[in-house]
N, C-alpha and C positions, 0 to 999 in steps of 0.2 A: 195249722201250722205244723210243720214237719219235726219230729222228734229226732234228736241226734243221740247216737249212743257210741260205744267204742268201736264197733264195727262199721260205722258209716264212713270212716276214712281209712280204713285198713288197708286199702291197696294204693293209697297215695304215698308217693315216695317223698321223704323229707327232702328240702331244698338243700342244694350244696352250699356248704359254709366254707369251701375253699380248702386249700391245704390244711392237713392237721399241724396241731403246735408241733409234734415232732419233726414233721417235715420242714417246717418254717425253720425250727432250730438248726436243722442240718443244712438247709439252704443259706441260712445266715451264716453260718461257720464257713461254708464253701466261699461265699462272698467276700468275707472278709479275708481269707486267706489268699483268693485270686487277686484281691486289690492289694495285699500286702507283698506277695511275692513277685509282683510284676515289676515295680520299682526296684525291688531288692536285687532281683536278677539282672535287670539292667545296670544298677550300680555295680554288681559285682563283675561285670563284662568289662569293666575299665581296667586299664593296665597303669602302672606308675611310670612315668617318665624318668629316667636315671638322672637327666641333666637337670630337669626343672623341679623333679620331686612331687609333681601334680599328676593326678589322676585324668586320663584321658581315653577317648575310645580308639582303639587301633585298627579297628574295622569301619567300614562304610556305614554310617548309621542307617542309610536308606536301604541297604542291602536285607536288613532283616524286616523291614515293612514291605518292600517288594516280595520277598519270600512268603510272607504270611497272606498277602492279597492272592497269590497264585495258588496256595494249599488251600484257601477258602474258596477259590472259584472254582477249583477242580472237585473238591468234596460237595458243595453246595450243588454243582450242576449234576454229578453222581447221584446224589438224593433226589434231586427233581426227575431223574431219569427212572430209578429204582422205584420211587413212589408213584409216580403219575405218568411214566413213559413219554414218549415223545411228544404227546399233547402237552402234558406240563411243562416240558422243556421249552417248547416254541413259544408258551405263553410267558415266559421270562422276558421275551424280547418285545412284549406289547409296548408300543411308543409311549402311551400315557404313563404308566407307572416308572417306564424307564427314564423318562425325562426327569421326573420328580426325585427319584433316588439316585439318580445321576448327579444332580446338583448338590444333593446332601452327602453323597460320597466324596464328591471334590472338595467340600468343606471339612469332612472328616479327616481326609488325607492331609489337610491344612494342620490339623489338630496333632495327628501323628508326627509330622516334621517339627511341629513346636515342642511336643513331648520330647523327642531326642535331642533338640537343640538345648532345651533347658536342663535335661539331665546330664549332659556335657558339662555342666559348672555346678549341678546341684547334687547332694546326696539323696538316696532314696526317702528316708524320713522327711527332709526339708521339702522334697517335692510334694509328698504327699500331704504335709502340713499345709503348704500355701494352695493347695487345690481346694481346700476348705473355703477360701475366699469366693468361692461359687455361690455360698450363701447369699452374700452380698450383691454380687454381679445378678444373681437370678431375681433377688428383690427389686433391684433397680430397674431390670428388663421387665418385668411384670407391672411394676409402677408406670412404665413408659408407655408399654403396649396395651396393657389391659385396665391400668388405672387401679390394680390392687394397691391398695395403701397399706403399710405397716403401721402398728401400734407405737406408742413411746416406748413400751416395753421391749417391744422387738426390735427397735432401732438401737436401745441400749444395749441389748444383748449382740446384736451385730457388731456394734462397736466395741464390745469386749472380745468377740472372736476375731476382730482386725488386729486389736491391741495384743492380745496372745500371741498372733501370729508375728508380729513384730517383734516381740520379747524373744520368741524362739529363734527368729532370725539373726538378732543381734547377740545371741548367747554365744557360748564356747564355740569355737570352731571345730567341726568334727572330722575335717581332713580329706571328705570326701568330694568337695568341690574343686572349681578351677581356680581358685585363687587363695592366698594365705593371708588371713588377718583381715577380712572384709567381706562385705555383703556381695555376692557376685550379682551385680545390678542387671546384666543382660540375662541371666539365668532367671531371675525374678520376673523381670519384663516378659519372657517368653511364658513362664507359666500363667502368669495372668492373661496373656492372648489365648493360650491354650484353654484356659477355663472360660472366657467369653466365647471362644469357638464353639466349645462343648456345649455350653448353654443354650447357644443358638440351635446348634444339632439337634438337641433334645427336644427344643420347642418344636422343630420342623418334623422330626421323627414322630412324635407324639401325634402330631395331627395328621402326617400322611398315612402312617402305618395303620391307623385307625380308617383311614379313608379307604385302603386297600387290605382290610383285614382279612379278606377272603384268600389272600395270596398266603403261601405258608412262608415262613421266616426264610428259609433257606432259599428261596426264590427271590425274596428281597434282599437277600446277602450279595446274590450274583448281580443284582442291578445296582446295589451300593458299590460293589468293588469294581466293577469295568472302570468307571470313572476315577475311583480311588487310586486303582493300578496306574491307570495313564497320567494321573497329577504326580504319583510318587515317583514315576518313571522320568517325568520331565524333570523333577527337581534333583534326581540323581545325577542328571547331567551337569548341574551347576555346583555341587557339593564340594568338587574338587578331591573326591576320594573315591567314590564309589566303582567309576570305570578307570580311572587313572592309575590306580594302583591293583586292579583286578578285582573282579566281583567278590571273591571269596578270601582275598588278603585279609590276614588276622582273625579268619574263623577258628573257633576251638570249641569244645563242649558247652563251655558256658555261653557262648554266642547262639548256639543252637537251641539253649534253653530259653534265651531271649525271644527267638522267633517261636517256639512253641508256647511261651508266655502270651506273645502278642496273638496268637491263634486262639488260645483257649479264652483269653480276655474278649477277644471279638465276639465270639459264640456265645459266652456266658451271657455278655451284655445284653444280647438281643433275647435269649431265653430267659434267663434270671430274673432279670429287672421286670419282665412282665408277671412274674408271680410274687415277688416282694414288695410291700408296700411303700411308699417314699419315706416313712418315718425309719422304718429298717434298713432302707438303703444309705440313707444319710447317717444314721448311727454307725453302720457297718464302715463306711467311707472313713469316719472319723475313728473308730476302733482299730482300723488297718494301721493307723500310725503308730499305736503302741506297739503293735505286733511288729511292724518293720524296726522300731527302736531296739526292741530285744533280739530280734535278728542280727542286727548289725553289732549289737555287742556280743552275742553268743556264737556267733559263726566265724570260722577261722578265716573266711574272706576278707573280713574288715579289721580295723586295727581300734575301733570304738571301745571305750571302757564305759563301765556303769558310772554315771555321774549323778549325783542327787538333783542339782539345779535343773539340768536337762530332762530329766526324767519329770520332774515336777513342772516344768513348762509343756512338756507333752500332755500332762493330765489336765493341765489348764485348757489346754487347746481342745481336748475331747470333751471335756465338761461343759465348756461353752457352746460348742457345737450342739450338743445332746440337749441343753438349756434352751437353745434356740428352736430346735426340731420339736422339743417338748411343748414348748409354749403356744405352738400354732391351735392346738385342740382346746387349752384352757381360754384364748382370745376369741376363738370362734363361739365357744359355749357363752362366754360374756356378752359377745356382741348380740348373739340371739336373745340372751335374757334381757338385756337392753331394750332390744325392739318390742318384746312382748311387754315388758314393763311400761313402755311408752304407750303400746296400744290400749292398754287396760286403763291408763290413765286419761287418755282421749275419750 
């Protein structure tokens, strides 16, 4: 029998354990800030109508989405040419992945349209709060598609999440929505549609990005954005504002910030989410609600004031979401223990 000592494995490199703790913390903070700044900047780009006193977009909302798709298409193709030359650029137009990612890009474009439609009548914090309904929609999708069941504990926490969302929405009016003294039903409906679309896209992206994992992400972004651009362009002709008033009508530095935010969010979604695990992603999404709330209280663009009831509502939403996310590992361990116990008993 061979004897092993300290020198036996001296040339073996240790297995990679993924990003360091410091890097994960930095990426988590960046993720939270991008998720918080995006709806905050969109909310800040609204102007108050002097006749009605309501906030609304003075610019065509599809103009910023169209602008982002053009910017991404140009940058991503330049990256393909710079890193892989004409060979890699030509590979972008391979029919097999192009068909798949074009369909996903079409669905993502509908999500952008619904996002801007919902933000027209909702504040940034309310929008981000309602996005947490994705936990319930994802659970229902996984149950229907894969047969993945939730435990009674998980359903109870999901119910707590939904109740906390309802409590937040019927709380004091923040003045950022499109109506006074009531829940903007169409805004809420559009958010729920947006969440459903996003969950569907996440499932498709996860599947097909793994199938074509040899393609760099910037190549896949071009394949996404071609259909994305075409869809938004068609929608822009029926929104009654983009071309009727002039493409850049109502633009100001804040609207440019919205364009930059869409671009950063699009790129970081593809790159950053591949590094952070699902637990950190969901906790980051929930934490961004609190960041948005304090932005709206502290920044001069908004008229919100710090209110204890609203602050507690936000805290309940965050804690209920993190409780559900954290319960998954305990449920998996309990299920594994029960199976091992049943196996020993038999």
